[in-house]
Each structure stands twice: as C-alpha cells, then as structure tokens.
Residue frames as a rotation matrix with the C-alpha (Angstrom) as fourth column:
MET 1
0.280 0.945 0.169 19.53
-0.408 0.277 -0.870 14.21
-0.869 0.174 0.463 13.68
GLN 2
-0.543 -0.359 0.759 19.63
0.425 0.662 0.618 11.71
-0.724 0.658 -0.207 10.79
VAL 3
-0.188 0.499 -0.846 18.57
-0.788 -0.591 -0.173 13.33
-0.586 0.634 0.504 7.45
LEU 4
-0.144 0.319 0.937 16.53
0.338 0.906 -0.257 10.94
-0.930 0.279 -0.238 5.41
SER 5
-0.883 -0.201 0.424 16.26
0.454 -0.140 0.880 10.89
-0.118 0.969 0.215 1.67
GLY 6
-0.201 0.871 0.449 13.55
0.852 -0.071 0.519 13.03
0.484 0.487 -0.727 0.15
GLY 7
-0.451 0.002 0.893 13.87
-0.011 -1.000 -0.004 16.21
0.892 -0.012 0.451 2.19
ILE 8
0.716 0.698 -0.008 12.07
-0.109 0.123 0.986 14.78
0.689 -0.706 0.164 5.13
SER 9
-0.039 -0.911 0.410 14.38
-0.683 -0.275 -0.677 15.28
0.729 -0.306 -0.612 8.09
SER 10
-0.710 -0.149 0.688 12.96
-0.660 0.479 -0.578 12.68
-0.244 -0.865 -0.438 10.52
LEU 11
-0.862 0.460 -0.212 10.88
0.363 0.853 0.374 9.54
0.353 0.245 -0.903 10.62
GLU 12
-0.424 0.763 -0.488 8.36
0.625 -0.143 -0.767 11.48
-0.655 -0.630 -0.416 12.72
GLU 13
-0.386 0.203 -0.900 8.10
-0.549 -0.834 0.048 14.08
-0.741 0.513 0.434 9.90
ALA 14
-0.892 0.029 -0.451 7.75
-0.380 0.489 0.785 11.29
0.243 0.872 -0.425 7.39
LYS 15
-0.751 0.627 -0.206 5.02
0.660 0.703 -0.266 9.63
-0.022 -0.336 -0.942 9.39
GLU 16
-0.273 0.556 -0.785 3.17
0.165 -0.777 -0.608 12.98
-0.948 -0.296 0.120 9.85
TYR 17
-0.538 0.065 -0.841 3.32
-0.748 -0.498 0.440 13.59
-0.390 0.865 0.316 6.04
ILE 18
-0.930 0.196 -0.311 2.23
-0.017 0.822 0.570 10.05
0.367 0.535 -0.761 5.05
TYR 19
-0.513 0.803 -0.304 -0.75
0.848 0.418 -0.326 10.01
-0.134 -0.425 -0.895 7.39
SER 20
-0.272 0.435 -0.858 -1.79
-0.041 -0.897 -0.441 13.51
-0.961 -0.085 0.262 6.21
LEU 21
-0.977 -0.069 -0.204 -2.15
-0.206 0.022 0.978 12.27
-0.063 0.997 -0.035 2.59
ASN 22
-0.176 0.983 0.047 -5.75
-0.481 -0.045 -0.875 12.55
-0.859 -0.177 0.481 1.50
PHE 23
-0.984 -0.126 0.127 -7.03
0.016 0.645 0.764 9.63
-0.178 0.754 -0.632 -0.70
ASP 24
-0.296 0.954 0.046 -10.69
-0.053 0.032 -0.998 10.59
-0.954 -0.298 0.041 -0.63
ARG 25
0.206 0.403 -0.892 -10.92
-0.891 -0.300 -0.342 11.21
-0.405 0.865 0.297 -4.42
ILE 26
-0.656 -0.441 -0.613 -9.14
-0.631 0.766 0.124 7.85
0.415 0.468 -0.780 -5.15
ILE 27
-0.896 0.364 0.255 -11.35
0.061 0.670 -0.740 6.09
-0.440 -0.648 -0.622 -2.59
ASN 28
0.007 0.959 -0.284 -14.47
-0.386 -0.259 -0.885 7.51
-0.922 0.116 0.369 -4.19
LYS 29
-0.076 -0.111 -0.991 -13.23
-0.988 0.140 0.061 6.35
0.132 0.984 -0.120 -7.61
MET 30
-0.922 -0.307 -0.237 -12.75
-0.277 0.949 -0.154 2.83
0.272 -0.076 -0.959 -6.18
VAL 31
-0.555 0.805 0.210 -16.21
-0.064 0.210 -0.976 2.88
-0.830 -0.555 -0.065 -4.71
SER 32
0.198 0.645 -0.738 -17.57
-0.791 -0.340 -0.509 3.78
-0.579 0.685 0.442 -8.14
ASP 33
-0.287 -0.444 -0.849 -15.55
-0.835 0.550 -0.006 0.78
0.470 0.707 -0.529 -9.51
GLY 34
0.315 0.535 -0.784 -17.20
-0.178 0.845 0.505 -1.63
0.932 -0.019 0.362 -6.94
TRP 35
-0.673 -0.549 -0.497 -15.44
0.383 0.316 -0.868 -1.36
0.633 -0.774 -0.002 -3.65
ILE 36
0.571 0.750 -0.335 -17.23
0.697 -0.226 0.681 -0.76
0.434 -0.622 -0.651 -0.41
LYS 37
0.572 -0.342 0.746 -16.15
-0.255 -0.938 -0.234 2.51
0.780 -0.056 -0.623 1.09
MET 38
0.752 -0.290 0.592 -15.04
-0.622 -0.017 0.783 1.17
-0.217 -0.957 -0.193 4.45
ASP 39
0.719 -0.542 0.435 -12.89
0.531 0.832 0.160 -1.50
-0.448 0.116 0.886 2.72
ALA 40
0.441 -0.565 0.697 -11.24
0.574 -0.419 -0.704 1.11
0.690 0.710 0.139 0.48
GLU 41
0.623 -0.214 0.752 -10.59
-0.506 -0.844 0.179 3.27
0.596 -0.493 -0.634 3.54
LYS 42
0.768 -0.413 0.489 -9.03
-0.216 0.552 0.805 0.34
-0.603 -0.724 0.334 5.57
SER 43
0.618 -0.595 0.514 -6.93
0.780 0.543 -0.309 -0.62
-0.095 0.593 0.800 2.56
PHE 44
0.503 -0.478 0.720 -5.61
0.149 -0.773 -0.617 2.91
0.851 0.418 -0.318 2.18
GLN 45
0.760 -0.291 0.582 -4.75
-0.650 -0.315 0.691 2.97
-0.018 -0.903 -0.429 5.92
MET 46
0.692 -0.537 0.483 -2.68
0.323 0.828 0.458 -0.18
-0.646 -0.161 0.746 5.33
PHE 47
0.600 -0.438 0.669 -1.25
0.717 -0.077 -0.693 1.36
0.355 0.896 0.268 2.24
LYS 48
0.672 -0.364 0.645 -0.04
-0.379 -0.917 -0.124 4.36
0.637 -0.161 -0.754 4.29
ASN 49
0.697 -0.458 0.552 1.54
-0.466 0.297 0.834 2.02
-0.545 -0.838 -0.007 6.77
PHE 50
0.653 -0.448 0.611 3.15
0.683 0.696 -0.220 0.29
-0.326 0.561 0.761 3.86
LEU 51
0.641 -0.423 0.641 4.59
0.211 -0.705 -0.677 3.57
0.738 0.569 -0.363 2.62
PHE 52
0.690 -0.403 0.602 5.97
-0.720 -0.473 0.508 4.23
0.080 -0.783 -0.616 6.12
LEU 53
0.673 -0.487 0.557 7.68
0.171 0.835 0.524 0.80
-0.720 -0.257 0.645 6.09
GLN 54
0.608 -0.455 0.651 9.17
0.750 0.059 -0.659 1.60
0.261 0.889 0.377 2.62
LYS 55
0.622 -0.413 0.665 10.54
-0.233 -0.909 -0.346 4.85
0.747 0.061 -0.662 4.14
LYS 56
0.680 -0.325 0.657 11.78
-0.703 -0.032 0.711 3.49
-0.210 -0.945 -0.251 7.47
TYR 57
0.277 -0.542 0.793 13.32
-0.066 0.813 0.578 0.33
-0.959 -0.212 0.190 6.08
PRO 58
0.560 -0.092 -0.823 14.90
-0.792 -0.351 -0.500 1.21
-0.243 0.932 -0.269 2.69
GLU 59
-0.512 -0.856 0.067 17.28
-0.816 0.509 0.274 -1.67
-0.269 0.086 -0.959 3.04
PHE 60
-0.352 0.451 0.820 14.32
0.123 0.891 -0.437 -4.12
-0.928 -0.053 -0.369 2.57
LYS 61
-0.758 -0.044 -0.650 14.08
-0.552 -0.486 0.677 -4.23
-0.346 0.873 0.344 -1.23
SER 62
-0.793 0.469 -0.390 11.40
0.018 0.657 0.754 -6.86
0.610 0.590 -0.529 -1.37
LEU 63
-0.772 0.635 -0.007 8.61
-0.200 -0.254 -0.946 -5.42
-0.603 -0.729 0.323 0.73
VAL 64
-0.862 0.496 0.104 5.40
0.345 0.425 0.837 -7.09
0.371 0.757 -0.538 -0.81
PRO 65
-0.675 0.702 0.229 1.97
-0.736 -0.617 -0.279 -5.49
-0.055 -0.357 0.933 -0.58
SER 66
-0.414 0.640 0.647 -1.23
0.284 0.767 -0.576 -7.51
-0.865 -0.055 -0.499 -0.13
GLU 67
-0.510 0.325 0.796 -3.56
0.853 0.068 0.518 -7.51
0.114 0.943 -0.312 -3.15
ASP 68
0.589 0.772 -0.240 -5.65
0.807 -0.577 0.123 -4.76
-0.044 -0.266 -0.963 -1.41
ILE 69
0.310 -0.572 -0.759 -2.68
0.168 -0.753 0.636 -2.54
-0.936 -0.325 -0.138 -0.69
ASP 70
-0.666 -0.594 0.451 -1.38
0.511 0.077 0.856 -3.27
-0.544 0.800 0.252 -4.29
GLU 71
-0.045 0.729 0.683 -4.73
0.972 -0.125 0.197 -2.09
0.229 0.673 -0.703 -5.75
CYS 72
0.826 0.262 -0.499 -4.58
0.423 -0.873 0.242 1.10
-0.372 -0.411 -0.832 -3.76
TRP 73
-0.128 -0.922 -0.366 -0.96
0.145 -0.383 0.912 1.66
-0.981 0.064 0.183 -4.94
HIS 74
-0.578 -0.040 0.815 -2.08
0.796 0.195 0.574 1.14
-0.182 0.980 -0.081 -8.58
ASN 75
0.444 0.831 0.334 -4.89
0.870 -0.489 0.060 3.61
0.214 0.264 -0.941 -8.20
PHE 76
0.652 -0.268 -0.709 -2.54
0.197 -0.844 0.500 6.21
-0.732 -0.465 -0.497 -6.62
ILE 77
-0.536 -0.821 0.195 0.07
0.442 -0.076 0.894 5.80
-0.719 0.565 0.404 -9.41
LEU 78
-0.169 0.525 0.834 -2.80
0.979 -0.005 0.202 6.71
0.110 0.851 -0.513 -11.82
ASP 79
0.932 0.340 -0.123 -2.98
0.360 -0.906 0.224 10.00
-0.036 -0.253 -0.967 -10.07
SER 80
0.415 -0.902 0.115 0.42
0.833 0.326 -0.447 10.69
0.366 0.281 0.887 -11.50
ILE 81
0.147 -0.364 0.920 0.92
-0.083 -0.931 -0.355 14.30
0.986 -0.024 -0.167 -10.42
ALA 82
0.672 0.262 0.692 0.15
-0.682 -0.146 0.717 13.54
0.289 -0.954 0.081 -6.81
TYR 83
0.943 -0.333 0.006 2.15
0.318 0.904 0.284 10.30
-0.100 -0.266 0.959 -6.88
VAL 84
0.224 -0.910 0.350 5.26
0.635 -0.136 -0.760 11.91
0.739 0.392 0.547 -8.29
ASP 85
0.205 -0.091 0.974 4.91
-0.432 -0.902 0.007 14.68
0.878 -0.422 -0.224 -5.74
MET 86
0.873 0.180 0.453 4.63
-0.488 0.336 0.806 12.27
-0.007 -0.925 0.381 -2.91
SER 87
0.790 -0.613 -0.024 7.50
0.590 0.769 -0.245 10.19
0.168 0.179 0.969 -4.16
GLU 88
0.036 -0.822 0.568 9.89
0.375 -0.516 -0.770 13.13
0.926 0.241 0.290 -4.45
LYS 89
0.323 0.191 0.927 8.83
-0.674 -0.641 0.367 14.54
0.665 -0.743 -0.078 -1.09
LEU 90
0.870 0.158 0.467 9.02
-0.460 0.597 0.657 11.26
-0.175 -0.787 0.592 0.80
PHE 91
0.722 -0.554 0.414 11.77
0.475 0.832 0.286 9.39
-0.503 -0.010 0.864 -1.00
GLY 92
0.121 -0.707 -0.697 13.64
-0.293 -0.696 0.655 12.06
-0.948 0.125 -0.292 -2.99
LYS 93
-0.861 -0.284 -0.423 12.92
-0.492 0.253 0.833 10.11
-0.130 0.925 -0.358 -6.18
TYR 94
0.007 0.930 -0.366 10.09
-0.903 0.163 0.397 8.29
0.429 0.328 0.841 -7.86
LEU 95
-0.360 -0.015 0.933 8.97
-0.632 0.739 -0.233 5.22
-0.686 -0.674 -0.275 -5.80
HIS 96
-0.498 0.121 -0.858 8.82
-0.786 0.354 0.506 2.57
0.365 0.927 -0.081 -8.48
HIS 97
0.276 0.586 0.762 6.41
-0.693 0.671 -0.264 -0.30
-0.666 -0.455 0.591 -8.37
TYR 98
-0.706 -0.583 -0.403 7.89
-0.708 0.590 0.387 -3.56
0.012 0.559 -0.829 -9.66
PRO 99
0.236 0.956 0.173 4.85
-0.955 0.261 -0.139 -5.65
-0.178 -0.132 0.975 -10.71
TYR 100
0.511 -0.013 -0.859 6.82
-0.517 0.794 -0.320 -8.73
0.687 0.608 0.399 -11.57
PHE 101
-0.528 -0.632 0.568 8.23
-0.834 0.261 -0.485 -9.75
0.158 -0.730 -0.665 -8.24
GLY 102
-0.296 0.346 0.890 7.54
-0.509 0.732 -0.454 -13.31
-0.809 -0.587 -0.040 -7.66
LEU 103
0.851 0.522 0.060 7.15
-0.213 0.447 -0.869 -14.23
-0.480 0.726 0.492 -11.32
ASP 104
-0.037 -0.897 0.440 9.57
0.382 0.394 0.836 -16.04
-0.923 0.199 0.328 -13.36
ASP 105
-0.786 -0.323 -0.528 10.53
-0.248 -0.618 0.746 -15.01
-0.567 0.717 0.405 -17.03
SER 106
-0.850 0.519 0.093 7.52
0.351 0.425 0.834 -16.84
0.393 0.742 -0.543 -18.44
GLY 107
-0.438 0.722 0.536 5.06
-0.636 -0.670 0.382 -14.95
0.635 -0.174 0.753 -16.10
ASN 108
0.235 0.507 -0.829 4.50
0.317 0.766 0.559 -18.05
0.919 -0.394 0.019 -13.87
LYS 109
0.638 0.106 0.763 4.06
-0.628 -0.503 0.594 -17.32
0.447 -0.858 -0.254 -10.15
ASP 110
-0.339 -0.707 -0.621 6.76
0.102 0.628 -0.771 -18.50
0.935 -0.325 -0.141 -7.80
SER 111
0.629 0.772 0.093 4.57
-0.011 -0.111 0.994 -18.91
0.777 -0.626 -0.061 -4.78
LYS 112
0.462 -0.470 -0.752 7.47
0.878 0.359 0.316 -19.71
0.121 -0.806 0.579 -2.47
ILE 113
-0.627 -0.762 0.159 9.45
0.734 -0.647 -0.207 -16.52
0.260 -0.013 0.965 -3.24
LEU 114
-0.334 0.647 0.685 6.27
-0.116 -0.750 0.651 -14.38
0.935 0.138 0.326 -3.12
GLY 115
0.658 0.623 -0.424 5.08
0.267 0.333 0.904 -16.14
0.704 -0.708 0.053 0.07
ASP 116
0.100 -0.715 -0.692 8.39
0.989 0.148 -0.010 -15.79
0.109 -0.683 0.722 1.84
ALA 117
-0.797 -0.383 0.466 8.63
0.405 -0.912 -0.057 -12.11
0.447 0.143 0.883 0.96
PHE 118
0.005 0.882 0.471 5.05
-0.231 -0.457 0.859 -11.44
0.973 -0.113 0.201 2.10
ALA 119
0.622 0.157 -0.767 5.65
0.656 0.430 0.620 -13.29
0.427 -0.889 0.165 5.36
ALA 120
-0.395 -0.875 -0.282 8.66
0.910 -0.330 -0.250 -11.02
0.125 -0.355 0.926 5.93
THR 121
-0.638 0.290 0.713 6.62
0.036 -0.914 0.404 -8.06
0.769 0.283 0.573 5.08
GLN 122
0.482 0.863 -0.152 3.86
0.080 0.130 0.988 -9.22
0.873 -0.488 -0.006 7.54
ASP 123
0.310 -0.395 -0.865 6.43
0.931 0.313 0.190 -9.70
0.195 -0.864 0.465 10.33
LEU 124
-0.791 -0.605 0.092 7.90
0.581 -0.789 -0.199 -6.15
0.193 -0.104 0.976 9.77
TYR 125
-0.306 0.806 0.507 4.28
-0.108 -0.559 0.822 -4.72
0.946 0.196 0.258 9.54
PHE 126
0.619 0.573 -0.537 3.38
0.380 0.379 0.843 -6.44
0.687 -0.726 0.017 12.88
LYS 127
-0.166 -0.714 -0.680 6.59
0.986 -0.108 -0.127 -5.30
0.018 -0.692 0.722 14.64
GLU 128
-0.901 -0.296 0.318 5.86
0.332 -0.941 0.064 -1.72
0.280 0.164 0.946 13.54
PHE 129
-0.517 0.808 0.283 2.04
-0.584 -0.574 0.573 -1.47
0.626 0.131 0.769 13.88
GLY 130
-0.782 0.212 0.587 1.00
-0.453 0.453 -0.768 -4.35
-0.429 -0.866 -0.258 16.25
GLU 131
0.352 0.877 0.327 -1.32
-0.325 0.442 -0.836 -5.86
-0.878 0.188 0.441 13.79
ARG 132
-0.463 -0.500 0.732 -1.17
0.437 0.589 0.679 -7.89
-0.771 0.635 -0.055 10.62
ILE 133
-0.768 0.261 -0.584 -2.08
-0.622 -0.523 0.584 -6.92
-0.153 0.812 0.564 7.06
VAL 134
-0.444 0.692 0.569 -5.54
0.157 0.686 -0.711 -8.19
-0.882 -0.227 -0.413 6.46
SER 135
-0.846 0.250 0.471 -7.70
0.501 0.070 0.863 -8.69
0.182 0.966 -0.184 3.44
THR 136
-0.752 0.612 -0.245 -10.54
-0.289 -0.640 -0.711 -6.17
-0.592 -0.464 0.659 3.20
ARG 137
-0.344 0.643 -0.685 -12.40
-0.938 -0.195 0.287 -7.20
0.051 0.741 0.670 0.10
SER 138
-0.464 0.125 -0.877 -12.62
-0.305 0.907 0.290 -10.92
0.832 0.402 -0.383 0.55
LYS 139
-0.970 -0.008 0.241 -14.08
-0.234 0.273 -0.933 -11.07
-0.058 -0.962 -0.267 3.98
PHE 140
-0.039 0.993 0.114 -17.70
-0.555 0.073 -0.829 -11.30
-0.831 -0.096 0.548 2.60
PRO 141
-0.354 0.054 0.934 -18.99
0.678 0.702 0.217 -13.89
-0.644 0.710 -0.285 0.13
PRO 142
-0.923 -0.155 0.353 -19.75
0.377 -0.554 0.742 -12.13
0.080 0.818 0.570 -3.24
LEU 143
-0.138 0.968 0.210 -23.47
0.670 -0.065 0.739 -12.00
0.729 0.242 -0.640 -2.78
ILE 144
0.498 0.177 -0.849 -23.17
0.829 -0.384 0.407 -10.25
-0.254 -0.906 -0.338 0.66
TYR 145
-0.532 -0.771 -0.350 -20.50
0.567 -0.632 0.529 -7.99
-0.629 0.083 0.773 -0.77
ALA 146
-0.779 0.288 0.557 -22.81
0.431 -0.398 0.810 -6.88
0.455 0.871 0.186 -3.59
LEU 147
0.370 0.897 -0.244 -25.65
0.762 -0.142 0.632 -6.25
0.532 -0.420 -0.735 -1.07
LEU 148
0.227 -0.423 -0.877 -23.31
0.814 -0.413 0.409 -4.21
-0.536 -0.807 0.250 1.15
ARG 149
-0.812 -0.559 0.169 -22.25
0.545 -0.621 0.564 -2.14
-0.210 0.550 0.808 -1.84
LYS 150
-0.225 0.796 0.562 -25.89
0.597 -0.343 0.725 -1.18
0.770 0.499 -0.398 -2.49
ILE 151
0.726 0.620 -0.297 -26.44
0.601 -0.362 0.713 0.07
0.334 -0.696 -0.635 1.05
SER 152
0.061 -0.714 -0.698 -23.04
0.851 -0.328 0.410 1.76
-0.521 -0.619 0.588 1.64
C-alpha cells in the first residue's frame, strides 16, 4: 500500500475524509453575506473535489480553482483552526493558497497563463469526476439572483 503524505494511508481514506468535512457553518456565513444556499453548497462540493485533486495529483503545482471554488477556499482559510487541522491531516503540512498565480509583478492578469492552467484543471477535474467545474453564482441575472436570495 502506498503511504500518502499527511498520515492518510490511501486515496480512498483521503476521499472519505474530504467528503466528510462539514462546511455548514461557512455556508451559512456565506449565505448571510449574499450567497444563495444551493449555490454555496454546490461550490463547496466542487471545492471538496478540488481538494481531492490536490491530494491525488501533488505533481500538478498549478491547479487553478474557479472563482466560486476560490471564494470557498478563502472562507475556509478564515476558519483557521479547522483549515490547519485539515491541511495537516490531509497533506501533512499547511496547504498554501497562492493568490498571485496568473499575475505579473505589476499585478496585471496574464490571461493566457491563467486560462491554460484552468483548462488543464478542468481536464483533470472532468477525467476524475465526469463533469466540468461550473460557475454557480453567475447563472442568474443580478435581479433574479436577488429575488432568489429573498426566498431561499
């Protein structure tokens, strides 16, 4: 059996751990900040898939999250005790978030580098999960989104 970093002894164990993570408190916080609950839940499901890709394919140093996955990641990092605990259990170290990928030294976006890396991430995500990363928040026009927030 291959021993993976982080004390998790198999990919099956890693998958079980990742999909058992409970993000309800963070989802509720995001809803209070303007998200629709079903969008936050879908985004966190994709975030869990993204974490699994990070674990399974450590050789891919430039996996790029979507904006929705990235927002989930940011919110999880703010729950620092839980985030550090997950990082150490799953990766054996802190899983750093590098927010400057695809930016040059002046802070300008390099759309080609970012686009190519996201396309590679999408391909890997599809290979692993049989679906593509989708945007959850932008599927409705702002007015409809605001109305849906009121009824959700």
